[in-house]
N, C-alpha and C positions, 0 to 999 in steps of 0.2 A: 667647830669654828666655821666650816663651810655652810652649815645650816644657818648659823647666825648671819653670815654674809648674804645668803639668799633671802632670809626673812627681812633683812634690812633694805632690800631693793624695793624700789617703787614698782609694784606690780603693773600699774597702768603704763608706766614708761617702758617696762619690759615688753608688754604686749605690742606697744607701738613700734618698738625696736624690731621685734620679730616680724611684724607685718611688713615693715620697710625692707627687712632682710629678704623675706620671701618674694616681695615685688621686684627687688633688685635681681634676685636669682632668675625669676621668670623673664625679666627684660634681657638679662645677659643670655639666657638660653635661646630666646627668640632671635636675638641678634646673631648668635652663632649658627643656629639652625637655618637661618635665612641665607647664609653664605653657601656657595657651591663647593662641593668636595668630590674627590675621586675615590671610589671604593670598589672592592671586589665582592660580588654577590654570587652565591651558588644557586642555580635554578635547575628545574627539570623541563625538558622540551618534549611536548606531545605532538607526534606526527599526525597531520591531517591532510586531506585531499590526496590520498594515496592513488597511484595508478591502478587500473583495474586488475593488473597482473600481480599485485603485491598485497600482503596483509601484514599487520603489526602483531607480533606475539603479545599475548595478554600481559598487562602490568609490566611493560618494559619501556618506560620512558627513558630518554637519554639525558644524562647530566652534563651541564656545561657551567663554566665560570664566566661571568660578565664583568668587565670593568666599566663602571657606570659613573658618569659625571652628572650630578644633580644637586639640588638643595638638600640641606640636612633633613628638612621635613620629609622630602620625597624618599631619601635613603632610609630614614627611620620607618616610614610607612611600608616600604618594600621589605624591610627586615621583619616587620610584624605580620605581614600578609602572606597568603599562600603564593609560593614562587613557582608556579607552573605556567608555561607559555606555549600556545599552539603555534606550530610552524608548518608552512606549506611544503610538502615533500613531493609535489607532482613532478619536479624535475630532478629527482634524486638520481645519483650516479651509482654504478656498481662495478666491482672488480673482484674476481675470484669468489663470487657468491656473497660478497659483503656490500652493504648499501650505505652510502654516506653523502653528506653535504659539506661543502667547504664553509669555514667559519664566516667568511665575508658575506656569503649568501644569507646565512642566518642573521648576521649583524644588520644587513639591510632590512630584512623583514621586521626585526624587533624595533629598529629605529622608527619604522612607520607606525608602530603601535604606541610609542611614547611621545607625548607632546611636551612633557616637562623634564625630560631626561635624555641624555645622549649615551648610546652604547659605543664606547671607544674601542673595545676589543672583546672578542669571544675566544675562549680557550677551552679545549685544544684547537689547533688549526683545522683539523678534520674531525667531524662528529659522525659517529656510526649509529645506525638505527637497526634494531633487531627485527628485520623483516624476512618474510619467506615468500617464495614464488607460488602463485595460485593460478587457476584457470577460472574464467567467468562464463556463466551461461544463464539465459533466461529460462525459468521453469514455470510451467502452466499451473494455475490455481484450480483446484477442483473442490467442490463442496462436499461436506459430510453433514448434510442438513436434512431435517424432517419438516415438511411443510404440510399442514392440514388446514385447508380453507374452511371457513364457516359454511353452514348450509346455504345453498343457492349462490355460492361464490366459487370462483375458479381462478387459478393462476393463468395469466395471459402472457404468452411468450415464454422465453427462456429466462432462467435466473442469470443475472449478470454480476460480475465481480469487478470492483475497481480498487487497485489495478487487476487485470486478468492474469498477470504473471509477475514474478519478482526476480530480481537479479541475485544469483547465488555465486559467491566467490569462495573457493576453497581448493585444497589439494585435489588433483585429478583423480586419485584413487577413491576419494569420497563422493565426488559429484558426477563422475563419468556416466554412471548408470541411473542417475536421478532424472526421472521423467516428469514427476508431478509432485506438488505440495498440497496436502489436504487441509481444509479448515478443521478446527476442533469441532466435535459433535455439538449440534445445536438444534433444538426442536422449536418450531413455531406452531402453536395450536390455535384453532378457532379464528383464523385470520379473516378479517373483513375490510382490510385497508392495505395500501401498498407498504412494502417492507423496504426500509432504508436504514440498516444497522451495521455496525462494525462487528466482525467476528475474528477471533484470534486464529493464527495458523498453528498447525500441529507440526512443530519442527522435529524431525527425527533425531533421536539421541545419538545416532551414529555419526552425525555431522558436527562433531565437537570442535573441529578446526576450521569450520566454514563460517562465512558471514552472510547475512541476508539484508537486502535493501529495505525490508519492512517485516513486521511481525503480526500484522493484521490486515484485513481487507474489508471493504464496504460491500455488503450484500444488497442488491437491488432486485426487487421482484414486484411486478404489477399484478394486483388482485382486483378482479371486477365481479360485479353481480351479474348473473346470467338468468336467462329465461328460455322457454321453448315454445315452438309452435309447429303446426302441421302445414305443409306446403304442397300444392299440386304442381307436378313437374311433367312436361311432355316426354314421351318415350321416343328415343332415336334408335332406328334399326340400322345395323352395319352389316357388311358382307352380303348385301342383297344381290342375287344372281342377275347378270346382265339380261335385260329384256323383261324383267319382272318387277312387280311392286308388292310391298308387304303392308298390310294393315294390322294393327294390334288392337286387342280388346282387353282392357280399355286402352285408349290412346294416351291417357295421362295417368300418372301414378302418384300416390301420396307418400310423402316421407316426413319423418320427424327430425327437426333440427334444433340444436341448442347453440346459443351464441350470447355474447354480452348484450345486456338490455339496450345499450346505446346503438348497437348495430342491427339488432333483430328486426326492428320495424322497417328498415329499408331493404331487407332481403326478400327477393321474389323468386318465382319458380324458374325463370330463365337464367338465374345465377347458377343453377345446377345443370349438370348433364347426366341423364340416366340412359344407359345404353343396353340394348338387347342385340346380341350378335347371332346372326342367322347361321345355322348349321344344318346341312342337308340330312344329317342323321336324326334331326328332331322333327322331321316332317310328319311322321306317323303320330307323334304325341301332340302335334300342334301347339307346342309350348316353347317359349323363349325365356331364358334366364336373364335377370336384370342385375346391373351393377352401377354404382355411382362412380363416375370417372372424374367429374369436376364439381367443386364446391367452393363457396367464398372462403377466403382466408380467415375471416373472423369466426366461421363456424367450427367448433371444436368437436362436435358430435353430430352424426346424421345416420338415420336408419330407415330403410324402405319398409313400408307397412305391408307390401306384398313383394314376394321375391320373383314371381313369374307373371307373364301375360300370355294369352292365347293369340294366335295370328292366322291370317289367311294370305296365301301366296297367290297373286293374280298376274297373269300374263298381260303385258301392255298391248 
């Protein structure tokens, strides 16, 4: 009988009826959801901006209940979205080794985050965060790198790290003896240009309860092409006895120097100082030994072609 009734209906009219019914429901829903409602929502609070002396235990967000006044649309969206909010705990209070913020402090922070909702109340009145006391110290970065320049290239100056140290926060028993953090091993082969690359840090497994301000550093190294040339340098005699003069043979000496190509052309003999120190015990041999005591900063290698000179001691 029901089937006969359904078959007797005008299908076109039924479709029209259902369409209007659906539109009416949508209109009613929009009208209702556009109105403001008060509702309780359970959320998680994630602590941020911790003081240097504190750390948050892993996976220990604090739960709170919020009484929120907002449109039905806003409340529906909050119900469907992830309900975790970051809160600033830089002014956290403590008592008997427990760390907490008052609800009104969190309420003020959350209200600043919402433009279309009002937090009327936060429960409970005091919210505790699972923090523990730590010490903080800056630790130097040290490289564990292998650098091999290409032929006729050289590393100029020291390798630099940015930053050159990192901040480590953790229990004193873990970091009191920590002096340096090394980079992970890395080799640079056949280098013919400057290095500017990030390298990860080798974090010791023993520091399981510590936190680091970063996990990588930028390696900076200047690589330059070099060349070499022979330079004639005057010999300077020191410790000459009073009332005497010393002549050396030869009076100038040749040395080999290596330097970056950009600096080599401007290097001259007077940029070096080669010294022969007079010693009365050497009079019989008539020989003075030479040493390079001054050289330009850009020269990374220098070698005398002769190690000694002959001399004549003359009374003035």
